[in-house]
N, CA and C atoms as a LAMMPS dump frame, in Angstrom:
ITEM: TIMESTEP
0
ITEM: NUMBER OF ATOMS
597
ITEM: BOX BOUNDS ff ff ff
-5.0000000000000000e+02 5.0000000000000000e+02
-5.0000000000000000e+02 5.0000000000000000e+02
-5.0000000000000000e+02 5.0000000000000000e+02
ITEM: ATOMS id mol type element x y z
1 1 1 N -426.54 -326.407 -431.988
2 1 2 C -427.713 -325.585 -431.729
3 1 3 C -428.916 -326.185 -432.444
4 2 1 N -430.049 -326.336 -431.757
5 2 2 C -431.234 -326.959 -432.34
6 2 3 C -431.831 -326.075 -433.41
7 3 1 N -432.364 -326.727 -434.438
8 3 2 C -433.002 -325.99 -435.523
9 3 3 C -434.275 -325.338 -435.021
10 4 1 N -434.576 -324.154 -435.553
11 4 2 C -435.816 -323.479 -435.198
12 4 3 C -436.967 -324.137 -435.943
13 5 1 N -438.131 -324.259 -435.305
14 5 2 C -439.267 -324.844 -435.992
15 5 3 C -439.641 -324.006 -437.207
16 6 1 N -440.056 -324.66 -438.275
17 6 2 C -440.437 -323.986 -439.509
18 6 3 C -441.887 -323.568 -439.497
19 7 1 N -442.432 -323.199 -440.689
20 7 2 C -443.799 -322.701 -440.79
21 7 3 C -444.839 -323.683 -440.281
22 8 1 N -444.662 -324.975 -440.577
23 8 2 C -445.639 -325.958 -440.108
24 8 3 C -445.665 -325.997 -438.588
25 9 1 N -444.487 -325.878 -437.968
26 9 2 C -444.429 -325.888 -436.506
27 9 3 C -445.19 -324.698 -435.949
28 10 1 N -445.011 -323.533 -436.56
29 10 2 C -445.702 -322.34 -436.091
30 10 3 C -447.205 -322.538 -436.135
31 11 1 N -447.698 -323.214 -437.167
32 11 2 C -449.125 -323.446 -437.311
33 11 3 C -449.66 -324.375 -436.235
34 12 1 N -448.802 -325.234 -435.685
35 12 2 C -449.253 -326.214 -434.708
36 12 3 C -449.09 -325.764 -433.275
37 13 1 N -448.203 -324.84 -433
38 13 2 C -447.858 -324.524 -431.617
39 13 3 C -449.068 -324.052 -430.825
40 14 1 N -449.838 -323.111 -431.356
41 14 2 C -450.98 -322.595 -430.606
42 14 3 C -452.047 -323.659 -430.378
43 15 1 N -452.481 -324.405 -431.429
44 15 2 C -453.46 -325.463 -431.16
45 15 3 C -452.929 -326.5 -430.181
46 16 1 N -451.631 -326.814 -430.281
47 16 2 C -451.042 -327.805 -429.371
48 16 3 C -451.128 -327.312 -427.937
49 17 1 N -450.804 -326.037 -427.731
50 17 2 C -450.883 -325.488 -426.378
51 17 3 C -452.319 -325.501 -425.873
52 18 1 N -453.265 -325.196 -426.775
53 18 2 C -454.668 -325.183 -426.376
54 18 3 C -455.117 -326.575 -425.952
55 19 1 N -454.717 -327.587 -426.707
56 19 2 C -455.089 -328.959 -426.355
57 19 3 C -454.425 -329.369 -425.048
58 20 1 N -453.177 -328.973 -424.89
59 20 2 C -452.463 -329.323 -423.673
60 20 3 C -453.18 -328.733 -422.466
61 21 1 N -453.67 -327.506 -422.614
62 21 2 C -454.366 -326.855 -421.517
63 21 3 C -455.652 -327.595 -421.168
64 22 1 N -456.228 -328.285 -422.166
65 22 2 C -457.473 -328.995 -421.94
66 22 3 C -457.249 -330.423 -421.446
67 23 1 N -455.995 -330.796 -421.167
68 23 2 C -455.676 -332.155 -420.725
69 23 3 C -456.339 -332.431 -419.384
70 24 1 N -456.649 -333.685 -419.1
71 24 2 C -457.274 -334.032 -417.817
72 24 3 C -456.44 -333.533 -416.637
73 25 1 N -457.136 -333.207 -415.533
74 25 2 C -456.461 -332.611 -414.381
75 25 3 C -455.444 -333.549 -413.758
76 26 1 N -455.647 -334.878 -413.904
77 26 2 C -454.715 -335.812 -413.268
78 26 3 C -453.419 -335.974 -414.058
79 27 1 N -453.304 -335.311 -415.21
80 27 2 C -452.049 -335.304 -415.962
81 27 3 C -451.157 -334.221 -415.376
82 28 1 N -450.192 -334.612 -414.583
83 28 2 C -449.312 -333.624 -413.963
84 28 3 C -448.466 -332.957 -415.038
85 29 1 N -448.399 -331.63 -415.062
86 29 2 C -447.584 -330.938 -416.065
87 29 3 C -446.095 -331.192 -415.816
88 30 1 N -445.337 -331.045 -416.877
89 30 2 C -443.884 -331.15 -416.74
90 30 3 C -443.385 -329.98 -415.911
91 31 1 N -442.338 -330.217 -415.139
92 31 2 C -441.759 -329.092 -414.407
93 31 3 C -441.036 -328.199 -415.422
94 32 1 N -440.703 -326.958 -415.062
95 32 2 C -440.122 -326.025 -416.03
96 32 3 C -438.889 -326.549 -416.751
97 33 1 N -438.025 -327.272 -416.036
98 33 2 C -436.831 -327.823 -416.678
99 33 3 C -437.172 -328.87 -417.724
100 34 1 N -438.122 -329.756 -417.385
101 34 2 C -438.543 -330.786 -418.335
102 34 3 C -439.25 -330.166 -419.532
103 35 1 N -440.089 -329.159 -419.267
104 35 2 C -440.812 -328.495 -420.353
105 35 3 C -439.826 -327.831 -421.32
106 36 1 N -438.789 -327.223 -420.785
107 36 2 C -437.779 -326.585 -421.638
108 36 3 C -437.024 -327.644 -422.438
109 37 1 N -436.722 -328.775 -421.808
110 37 2 C -436.047 -329.87 -422.51
111 37 3 C -436.937 -330.42 -423.625
112 38 1 N -438.239 -330.542 -423.362
113 38 2 C -439.192 -330.988 -424.384
114 38 3 C -439.168 -330.025 -425.57
115 39 1 N -439.236 -328.724 -425.29
116 39 2 C -439.208 -327.73 -426.376
117 39 3 C -437.903 -327.809 -427.165
118 40 1 N -436.799 -328 -426.468
119 40 2 C -435.49 -328.017 -427.128
120 40 3 C -435.284 -329.286 -427.96
121 41 1 N -435.726 -330.436 -427.449
122 41 2 C -435.454 -331.704 -428.125
123 41 3 C -436.534 -332.114 -429.121
124 42 1 N -437.788 -331.822 -428.827
125 42 2 C -438.891 -332.368 -429.613
126 42 3 C -439.478 -331.355 -430.592
127 43 1 N -439.681 -330.134 -430.155
128 43 2 C -440.338 -329.141 -431.019
129 43 3 C -439.636 -328.92 -432.358
130 44 1 N -438.297 -328.953 -432.441
131 44 2 C -437.659 -328.758 -433.749
132 44 3 C -438.031 -329.826 -434.777
133 45 1 N -438.602 -330.953 -434.345
134 45 2 C -438.957 -332.04 -435.262
135 45 3 C -440.429 -332.016 -435.66
136 46 1 N -441.122 -330.923 -435.331
137 46 2 C -442.55 -330.82 -435.623
138 46 3 C -442.832 -330.858 -437.121
139 47 1 N -442.059 -330.115 -437.904
140 47 2 C -442.257 -330.108 -439.361
141 47 3 C -442.03 -331.5 -439.952
142 48 1 N -440.974 -332.18 -439.504
143 48 2 C -440.682 -333.522 -439.999
144 48 3 C -441.786 -334.488 -439.589
145 49 1 N -442.313 -334.339 -438.374
146 49 2 C -443.405 -335.205 -437.914
147 49 3 C -444.639 -335.003 -438.78
148 50 1 N -444.917 -333.739 -439.132
149 50 2 C -446.068 -333.479 -440.005
150 50 3 C -445.851 -334.087 -441.387
151 51 1 N -444.659 -333.949 -441.923
152 51 2 C -444.357 -334.521 -443.236
153 51 3 C -444.558 -336.035 -443.217
154 52 1 N -444.07 -336.692 -442.168
155 52 2 C -444.237 -338.135 -442.032
156 52 3 C -445.725 -338.479 -441.912
157 53 1 N -446.442 -337.731 -441.07
158 53 2 C -447.87 -337.97 -440.887
159 53 3 C -448.634 -337.758 -442.191
160 54 1 N -448.217 -336.77 -442.963
161 54 2 C -448.883 -336.468 -444.245
162 54 3 C -448.772 -337.651 -445.195
163 55 1 N -447.6 -338.29 -445.226
164 55 2 C -447.44 -339.46 -446.085
165 55 3 C -448.194 -340.67 -445.532
166 56 1 N -448.267 -340.793 -444.203
167 56 2 C -449.012 -341.908 -443.621
168 56 3 C -450.505 -341.779 -443.901
169 57 1 N -451.05 -340.584 -443.678
170 57 2 C -452.497 -340.362 -443.797
171 57 3 C -452.961 -340.123 -445.233
172 58 1 N -452.078 -339.547 -446.036
173 58 2 C -452.418 -339.135 -447.396
174 58 3 C -453.52 -338.077 -447.393
175 59 1 N -453.587 -337.303 -446.331
176 59 2 C -454.599 -336.256 -446.192
177 59 3 C -454.044 -335.196 -445.241
178 60 1 N -453.993 -333.95 -445.705
179 60 2 C -453.362 -332.889 -444.912
180 60 3 C -454.092 -332.64 -443.597
181 61 1 N -455.422 -332.631 -443.62
182 61 2 C -456.187 -332.359 -442.4
183 61 3 C -456.024 -333.48 -441.387
184 62 1 N -456.108 -334.722 -441.854
185 62 2 C -455.902 -335.854 -440.949
186 62 3 C -454.489 -335.848 -440.378
187 63 1 N -453.511 -335.433 -441.199
188 63 2 C -452.125 -335.363 -440.725
189 63 3 C -451.987 -334.332 -439.612
190 64 1 N -452.675 -333.2 -439.737
191 64 2 C -452.635 -332.185 -438.68
192 64 3 C -453.192 -332.749 -437.377
193 65 1 N -454.327 -333.448 -437.469
194 65 2 C -454.915 -334.047 -436.271
195 65 3 C -453.989 -335.088 -435.667
196 66 1 N -453.374 -335.876 -436.537
197 66 2 C -452.464 -336.919 -436.065
198 66 3 C -451.274 -336.327 -435.33
199 67 1 N -450.702 -335.268 -435.872
200 67 2 C -449.545 -334.638 -435.232
201 67 3 C -449.952 -333.998 -433.907
202 68 1 N -451.126 -333.394 -433.871
203 68 2 C -451.611 -332.824 -432.603
204 68 3 C -451.696 -333.916 -431.54
205 69 1 N -452.315 -335.04 -431.916
206 69 2 C -452.462 -336.149 -430.976
207 69 3 C -451.102 -336.689 -430.543
208 70 1 N -450.198 -336.856 -431.511
209 70 2 C -448.875 -337.407 -431.206
210 70 3 C -448.084 -336.467 -430.295
211 71 1 N -448.16 -335.161 -430.545
212 71 2 C -447.421 -334.23 -429.699
213 71 3 C -447.983 -334.176 -428.288
214 72 1 N -449.296 -334.311 -428.165
215 72 2 C -449.884 -334.352 -426.834
216 72 3 C -449.411 -335.599 -426.088
217 73 1 N -449.388 -336.744 -426.794
218 73 2 C -448.889 -337.978 -426.185
219 73 3 C -447.408 -337.844 -425.825
220 74 1 N -446.638 -337.213 -426.725
221 74 2 C -445.211 -337.031 -426.462
222 74 3 C -444.998 -336.154 -425.232
223 75 1 N -445.781 -335.099 -425.119
224 75 2 C -445.663 -334.205 -423.962
225 75 3 C -445.995 -334.942 -422.671
226 76 1 N -447.121 -335.678 -422.711
227 76 2 C -447.542 -336.395 -421.507
228 76 3 C -446.563 -337.506 -421.131
229 77 1 N -445.938 -338.108 -422.136
230 77 2 C -445.041 -339.222 -421.869
231 77 3 C -443.576 -338.854 -421.841
232 78 1 N -443.275 -337.561 -421.84
233 78 2 C -441.88 -337.138 -421.975
234 78 3 C -441.012 -337.574 -420.808
235 79 1 N -441.615 -337.767 -419.647
236 79 2 C -440.816 -338.249 -418.507
237 79 3 C -440.226 -339.63 -418.787
238 80 1 N -440.865 -340.374 -419.682
239 80 2 C -440.374 -341.704 -420.026
240 80 3 C -439.296 -341.701 -421.099
241 81 1 N -439.001 -340.533 -421.671
242 81 2 C -437.958 -340.441 -422.695
243 81 3 C -436.603 -340.545 -422.012
244 82 1 N -435.843 -341.569 -422.392
245 82 2 C -434.572 -341.839 -421.714
246 82 3 C -433.367 -341.549 -422.599
247 83 1 N -433.507 -340.616 -423.494
248 83 2 C -432.401 -340.286 -424.378
249 83 3 C -432.546 -341.008 -425.704
250 84 1 N -431.498 -340.989 -426.49
251 84 2 C -431.581 -341.539 -427.832
252 84 3 C -431.945 -340.447 -428.823
253 85 1 N -432.364 -340.848 -429.995
254 85 2 C -432.683 -339.908 -431.07
255 85 3 C -434.11 -339.372 -430.88
256 86 1 N -434.28 -338.078 -430.558
257 86 2 C -435.619 -337.54 -430.299
258 86 3 C -436.555 -337.677 -431.504
259 87 1 N -436.03 -337.492 -432.707
260 87 2 C -436.879 -337.567 -433.892
261 87 3 C -437.433 -338.98 -434.067
262 88 1 N -436.594 -339.997 -433.865
263 88 2 C -437.063 -341.38 -433.977
264 88 3 C -438.106 -341.672 -432.901
265 89 1 N -437.899 -341.172 -431.686
266 89 2 C -438.862 -341.365 -430.602
267 89 3 C -440.2 -340.737 -430.971
268 90 1 N -440.164 -339.511 -431.497
269 90 2 C -441.39 -338.821 -431.892
270 90 3 C -442.076 -339.536 -433.052
271 91 1 N -441.305 -339.973 -434.043
272 91 2 C -441.889 -340.675 -435.187
273 91 3 C -442.566 -341.976 -434.757
274 92 1 N -442.009 -342.639 -433.743
275 92 2 C -442.644 -343.85 -433.22
276 92 3 C -444.027 -343.522 -432.675
277 93 1 N -444.14 -342.401 -431.982
278 93 2 C -445.43 -341.98 -431.428
279 93 3 C -446.393 -341.613 -432.551
280 94 1 N -445.903 -340.901 -433.569
281 94 2 C -446.748 -340.551 -434.713
282 94 3 C -447.281 -341.814 -435.38
283 95 1 N -446.394 -342.769 -435.611
284 95 2 C -446.792 -344.006 -436.285
285 95 3 C -447.782 -344.802 -435.436
286 96 1 N -447.514 -344.916 -434.144
287 96 2 C -448.413 -345.641 -433.252
288 96 3 C -449.791 -344.977 -433.209
289 97 1 N -449.814 -343.653 -433.164
290 97 2 C -451.084 -342.924 -433.173
291 97 3 C -451.841 -343.169 -434.474
292 98 1 N -451.102 -343.186 -435.583
293 98 2 C -451.738 -343.453 -436.881
294 98 3 C -452.351 -344.854 -436.899
295 99 1 N -451.607 -345.854 -436.445
296 99 2 C -452.122 -347.224 -436.441
297 99 3 C -453.333 -347.354 -435.523
298 100 1 N -453.328 -346.646 -434.402
299 100 2 C -454.485 -346.664 -433.501
300 100 3 C -455.705 -346.074 -434.185
301 101 1 N -455.496 -344.99 -434.934
302 101 2 C -456.599 -344.366 -435.665
303 101 3 C -457.149 -345.312 -436.717
304 102 1 N -456.255 -345.992 -437.426
305 102 2 C -456.689 -346.946 -438.449
306 102 3 C -457.5 -348.065 -437.809
307 103 1 N -457.028 -348.567 -436.683
308 103 2 C -457.761 -349.646 -435.999
309 103 3 C -459.13 -349.165 -435.535
310 104 1 N -459.186 -347.934 -435.026
311 104 2 C -460.474 -347.403 -434.568
312 104 3 C -461.474 -347.315 -435.714
313 105 1 N -460.972 -347.108 -436.904
314 105 2 C -461.862 -347.016 -438.074
315 105 3 C -462.101 -348.379 -438.716
316 106 1 N -461.663 -349.429 -438.032
317 106 2 C -461.853 -350.805 -438.506
318 106 3 C -461.211 -351.058 -439.858
319 107 1 N -460.143 -350.339 -440.126
320 107 2 C -459.374 -350.59 -441.332
321 107 3 C -458.181 -351.446 -440.942
322 108 1 N -457.755 -352.291 -441.836
323 108 2 C -456.62 -353.154 -441.576
324 108 3 C -455.438 -352.694 -442.401
325 109 1 N -454.313 -352.319 -441.775
326 109 2 C -453.143 -351.92 -442.561
327 109 3 C -452.683 -353.073 -443.45
328 110 1 N -452.187 -352.708 -444.603
329 110 2 C -451.708 -353.729 -445.544
330 110 3 C -450.574 -354.532 -444.918
331 111 1 N -450.608 -355.848 -445.106
332 111 2 C -449.546 -356.711 -444.606
333 111 3 C -448.362 -356.678 -445.562
334 112 1 N -447.152 -356.497 -445.06
335 112 2 C -445.987 -356.467 -445.947
336 112 3 C -445.67 -357.842 -446.504
337 113 1 N -445.173 -357.87 -447.716
338 113 2 C -444.717 -359.118 -448.309
339 113 3 C -443.349 -359.466 -447.726
340 114 1 N -443.019 -360.74 -447.731
341 114 2 C -441.672 -361.152 -447.325
342 114 3 C -440.81 -361.076 -448.572
343 115 1 N -439.848 -360.188 -448.541
344 115 2 C -439.053 -359.903 -449.738
345 115 3 C -437.591 -360.217 -449.495
346 116 1 N -436.908 -360.596 -450.551
347 116 2 C -435.503 -360.963 -450.425
348 116 3 C -434.558 -359.897 -450.938
349 117 1 N -435.053 -358.977 -451.74
350 117 2 C -434.17 -357.971 -452.326
351 117 3 C -433.587 -357.094 -451.229
352 118 1 N -432.348 -356.734 -451.351
353 118 2 C -431.69 -355.889 -450.363
354 118 3 C -431.605 -354.463 -450.888
355 119 1 N -431.698 -353.494 -449.966
356 119 2 C -431.695 -352.091 -450.347
357 119 3 C -430.283 -351.609 -450.631
358 120 1 N -430.207 -350.595 -451.461
359 120 2 C -428.922 -349.982 -451.787
360 120 3 C -428.901 -348.56 -451.257
361 121 1 N -427.734 -348.115 -450.799
362 121 2 C -427.606 -346.736 -450.343
363 121 3 C -427.281 -345.785 -451.483
364 122 1 N -427.176 -346.302 -452.692
365 122 2 C -426.853 -345.453 -453.833
366 122 3 C -427.97 -344.456 -454.064
367 123 1 N -427.658 -343.372 -454.753
368 123 2 C -428.663 -342.381 -455.094
369 123 3 C -429.768 -343.065 -455.889
370 124 1 N -431.01 -342.747 -455.551
371 124 2 C -432.141 -343.438 -456.148
372 124 3 C -432.927 -342.503 -457.058
373 125 1 N -433.74 -343.053 -457.95
374 125 2 C -434.512 -342.212 -458.863
375 125 3 C -435.416 -341.217 -458.155
376 126 1 N -436.037 -341.642 -457.017
377 126 2 C -436.934 -340.704 -456.34
378 126 3 C -436.182 -339.503 -455.769
379 127 1 N -434.962 -339.748 -455.278
380 127 2 C -434.172 -338.633 -454.756
381 127 3 C -433.773 -337.689 -455.896
382 128 1 N -433.389 -338.261 -457.035
383 128 2 C -433.019 -337.441 -458.194
384 128 3 C -434.203 -336.586 -458.648
385 129 1 N -435.389 -337.173 -458.644
386 129 2 C -436.571 -336.415 -459.053
387 129 3 C -436.87 -335.279 -458.089
388 130 1 N -436.717 -335.55 -456.795
389 130 2 C -436.934 -334.485 -455.819
390 130 3 C -435.972 -333.332 -456.06
391 131 1 N -434.717 -333.681 -456.382
392 131 2 C -433.727 -332.644 -456.636
393 131 3 C -434.09 -331.809 -457.857
394 132 1 N -434.775 -332.417 -458.819
395 132 2 C -435.144 -331.703 -460.032
396 132 3 C -436.423 -330.894 -459.849
397 133 1 N -436.988 -330.907 -458.678
398 133 2 C -438.159 -330.083 -458.411
399 133 3 C -439.484 -330.725 -458.756
400 134 1 N -439.521 -332.014 -459.043
401 134 2 C -440.77 -332.673 -459.412
402 134 3 C -441.452 -333.22 -458.153
403 135 1 N -441.61 -332.366 -457.177
404 135 2 C -442.077 -332.787 -455.865
405 135 3 C -443.483 -333.386 -455.922
406 136 1 N -444.399 -332.727 -456.617
407 136 2 C -445.774 -333.218 -456.652
408 136 3 C -445.882 -334.564 -457.334
409 137 1 N -445.124 -334.739 -458.416
410 137 2 C -445.145 -336.018 -459.124
411 137 3 C -444.662 -337.135 -458.211
412 138 1 N -443.581 -336.871 -457.497
413 138 2 C -443.024 -337.876 -456.606
414 138 3 C -443.949 -338.106 -455.414
415 139 1 N -444.506 -337.03 -454.849
416 139 2 C -445.414 -337.168 -453.708
417 139 3 C -446.602 -338.061 -454.069
418 140 1 N -447.199 -337.816 -455.225
419 140 2 C -448.338 -338.623 -455.667
420 140 3 C -447.939 -340.085 -455.82
421 141 1 N -446.771 -340.317 -456.392
422 141 2 C -446.3 -341.696 -456.575
423 141 3 C -446.034 -342.365 -455.234
424 142 1 N -445.414 -341.648 -454.304
425 142 2 C -445.135 -342.209 -452.981
426 142 3 C -446.437 -342.53 -452.258
427 143 1 N -447.414 -341.617 -452.358
428 143 2 C -448.683 -341.83 -451.668
429 143 3 C -449.454 -343.022 -452.218
430 144 1 N -449.122 -343.47 -453.422
431 144 2 C -449.803 -344.622 -454.007
432 144 3 C -449.259 -345.957 -453.477
433 145 1 N -448.128 -345.922 -452.769
434 145 2 C -447.52 -347.156 -452.278
435 145 3 C -448.283 -347.703 -451.074
436 146 1 N -448.317 -349.031 -450.896
437 146 2 C -448.918 -349.596 -449.678
438 146 3 C -448.18 -349.085 -448.443
439 147 1 N -448.895 -349.006 -447.341
440 147 2 C -448.387 -348.325 -446.148
441 147 3 C -447.015 -348.772 -445.651
442 148 1 N -446.729 -350.071 -445.478
443 148 2 C -445.413 -350.43 -444.913
444 148 3 C -444.258 -349.96 -445.799
445 149 1 N -444.463 -349.996 -447.107
446 149 2 C -443.419 -349.579 -448.039
447 149 3 C -443.322 -348.047 -448.089
448 150 1 N -444.486 -347.392 -448.043
449 150 2 C -444.513 -345.93 -448.065
450 150 3 C -443.791 -345.355 -446.854
451 151 1 N -444.117 -345.864 -445.656
452 151 2 C -443.499 -345.291 -444.46
453 151 3 C -442.001 -345.573 -444.42
454 152 1 N -441.586 -346.751 -444.873
455 152 2 C -440.159 -347.075 -444.889
456 152 3 C -439.409 -346.166 -445.856
457 153 1 N -439.985 -345.947 -447.034
458 153 2 C -439.347 -345.077 -448.026
459 153 3 C -439.237 -343.646 -447.508
460 154 1 N -440.305 -343.139 -446.913
461 154 2 C -440.304 -341.764 -446.399
462 154 3 C -439.276 -341.615 -445.281
463 155 1 N -439.243 -342.573 -444.357
464 155 2 C -438.306 -342.476 -443.235
465 155 3 C -436.857 -342.536 -443.699
466 156 1 N -436.575 -343.349 -444.707
467 156 2 C -435.19 -343.503 -445.183
468 156 3 C -434.778 -342.393 -446.141
469 157 1 N -435.571 -342.162 -447.178
470 157 2 C -435.157 -341.247 -448.249
471 157 3 C -435.443 -339.786 -447.94
472 158 1 N -436.569 -339.503 -447.31
473 158 2 C -436.917 -338.108 -447.045
474 158 3 C -436.458 -337.644 -445.665
475 159 1 N -436.616 -338.503 -444.675
476 159 2 C -436.202 -338.126 -443.311
477 159 3 C -434.777 -338.558 -442.996
478 160 1 N -434.18 -339.394 -443.852
479 160 2 C -432.782 -339.814 -443.756
480 160 3 C -432.459 -340.496 -442.426
481 161 1 N -433.389 -341.315 -441.942
482 161 2 C -433.127 -342.083 -440.73
483 161 3 C -432.319 -343.33 -441.082
484 162 1 N -431.596 -343.839 -440.118
485 162 2 C -430.81 -345.052 -440.335
486 162 3 C -431.738 -346.27 -440.348
487 163 1 N -431.219 -347.393 -440.861
488 163 2 C -432 -348.63 -440.839
489 163 3 C -432.367 -349.001 -439.399
490 164 1 N -431.443 -348.808 -438.491
491 164 2 C -431.701 -349.14 -437.084
492 164 3 C -432.844 -348.295 -436.522
493 165 1 N -432.822 -346.995 -436.811
494 165 2 C -433.886 -346.117 -436.316
495 165 3 C -435.24 -346.493 -436.92
496 166 1 N -435.244 -346.823 -438.214
497 166 2 C -436.5 -347.229 -438.865
498 166 3 C -437.001 -348.528 -438.247
499 167 1 N -436.092 -349.45 -437.98
500 167 2 C -436.47 -350.72 -437.35
501 167 3 C -437.109 -350.47 -435.984
502 168 1 N -436.556 -349.527 -435.219
503 168 2 C -437.124 -349.207 -433.906
504 168 3 C -438.502 -348.588 -434.046
505 169 1 N -438.666 -347.67 -435.006
506 169 2 C -439.945 -346.986 -435.2
507 169 3 C -441.03 -347.963 -435.634
508 170 1 N -440.699 -348.852 -436.56
509 170 2 C -441.694 -349.752 -437.151
510 170 3 C -441.781 -351.108 -436.459
511 171 1 N -440.935 -351.342 -435.463
512 171 2 C -440.89 -352.63 -434.761
513 171 3 C -440.668 -353.784 -435.73
514 172 1 N -439.79 -353.581 -436.683
515 172 2 C -439.477 -354.598 -437.683
516 172 3 C -437.981 -354.875 -437.654
517 173 1 N -437.575 -356.104 -437.966
518 173 2 C -436.134 -356.393 -438.048
519 173 3 C -435.481 -355.547 -439.143
520 174 1 N -434.185 -355.286 -438.981
521 174 2 C -433.47 -354.475 -439.963
522 174 3 C -433.537 -355.105 -441.352
523 175 1 N -433.457 -356.424 -441.435
524 175 2 C -433.562 -357.094 -442.733
525 175 3 C -434.892 -356.816 -443.414
526 176 1 N -435.97 -356.783 -442.635
527 176 2 C -437.296 -356.466 -443.183
528 176 3 C -437.34 -355.03 -443.673
529 177 1 N -436.734 -354.122 -442.897
530 177 2 C -436.674 -352.718 -443.308
531 177 3 C -435.964 -352.596 -444.658
532 178 1 N -434.843 -353.275 -444.798
533 178 2 C -434.081 -353.198 -446.047
534 178 3 C -434.868 -353.802 -447.209
535 179 1 N -435.565 -354.91 -446.955
536 179 2 C -436.365 -355.537 -447.998
537 179 3 C -437.522 -354.641 -448.421
538 180 1 N -438.182 -354.044 -447.43
539 180 2 C -439.288 -353.131 -447.75
540 180 3 C -438.796 -351.946 -448.561
541 181 1 N -437.634 -351.427 -448.187
542 181 2 C -437.1 -350.276 -448.898
543 181 3 C -436.778 -350.627 -450.348
544 182 1 N -436.169 -351.783 -450.55
545 182 2 C -435.854 -352.206 -451.919
546 182 3 C -437.126 -352.356 -452.737
547 183 1 N -438.136 -352.974 -452.149
548 183 2 C -439.406 -353.166 -452.854
549 183 3 C -440.1 -351.824 -453.089
550 184 1 N -440.039 -350.923 -452.108
551 184 2 C -440.663 -349.598 -452.252
552 184 3 C -440.036 -348.825 -453.396
553 185 1 N -438.714 -348.911 -453.527
554 185 2 C -438.041 -348.208 -454.627
555 185 3 C -438.5 -348.755 -455.974
556 186 1 N -438.639 -350.085 -456.062
557 186 2 C -439.094 -350.706 -457.311
558 186 3 C -440.523 -350.273 -457.631
559 187 1 N -441.395 -350.299 -456.62
560 187 2 C -442.79 -349.904 -456.838
561 187 3 C -442.899 -348.423 -457.185
562 188 1 N -442.036 -347.611 -456.582
563 188 2 C -442.07 -346.185 -456.886
564 188 3 C -441.708 -345.929 -458.344
565 189 1 N -440.684 -346.595 -458.826
566 189 2 C -440.304 -346.445 -460.235
567 189 3 C -441.458 -346.829 -461.152
568 190 1 N -442.168 -347.896 -460.793
569 190 2 C -443.296 -348.341 -461.608
570 190 3 C -444.447 -347.335 -461.55
571 191 1 N -444.592 -346.639 -460.405
572 191 2 C -445.706 -345.695 -460.236
573 191 3 C -445.447 -344.347 -460.893
574 192 1 N -444.182 -344.017 -461.122
575 192 2 C -443.863 -342.728 -461.736
576 192 3 C -444.237 -342.739 -463.216
577 193 1 N -444.737 -341.622 -463.726
578 193 2 C -445.058 -341.563 -465.16
579 193 3 C -443.781 -341.607 -465.981
580 194 1 N -443.897 -341.978 -467.274
581 194 2 C -442.714 -341.966 -468.139
582 194 3 C -442.058 -340.591 -468.138
583 195 1 N -440.751 -340.571 -468.262
584 195 2 C -439.981 -339.335 -468.151
585 195 3 C -440.482 -338.25 -469.092
586 196 1 N -440.869 -338.641 -470.31
587 196 2 C -441.262 -337.619 -471.295
588 196 3 C -442.59 -336.961 -470.948
589 197 1 N -443.4 -337.566 -470.043
590 197 2 C -444.678 -336.958 -469.664
591 197 3 C -444.618 -336.216 -468.348
592 198 1 N -443.45 -336.216 -467.676
593 198 2 C -443.346 -335.537 -466.39
594 198 3 C -443.323 -334.031 -466.591
595 199 1 N -443.835 -333.279 -465.594
596 199 2 C -443.803 -331.808 -465.703
597 199 3 C -442.4 -331.261 -465.802
């Protein structure tokens, strides 16, 4: 049974419907069966999409706009969804929309370094900190990471996507995903304040 959308989803549903209603006339609406499938497969991932967008944008308002845009694109392009993991498909749209926004603002996303370190699936310091309730401290540290490392860390540690799914979302080889994750974990540890000064 699909998870019910959480509070963030509730906040987006009405604006999303309003934007959808304002779509150009040549955008044929989904038939009732497709629309129901969209609601069942995609809507439960709205909160996760916002969380991912929030880490990408580092701004709550921009993240809301990004998710609105991504959901509109997902709705319009849903006929092209051929199965697979709906959350990974949606995250790809969120990420692509974010990169388009960055390009429109003439900003250049940070280029990832070529790294050799391999990632470990062992429990990591950032996960332990989240469990201890130090969410704001960890969020601030994660948001300080360069974009390719930040998005890889969020997709793996917070959204718990597989390396393969992250590779599909980011259009990067699995080895690059693992290298970015290893480097992101190292940078995160360096960005966190000393243990004795944490809240």
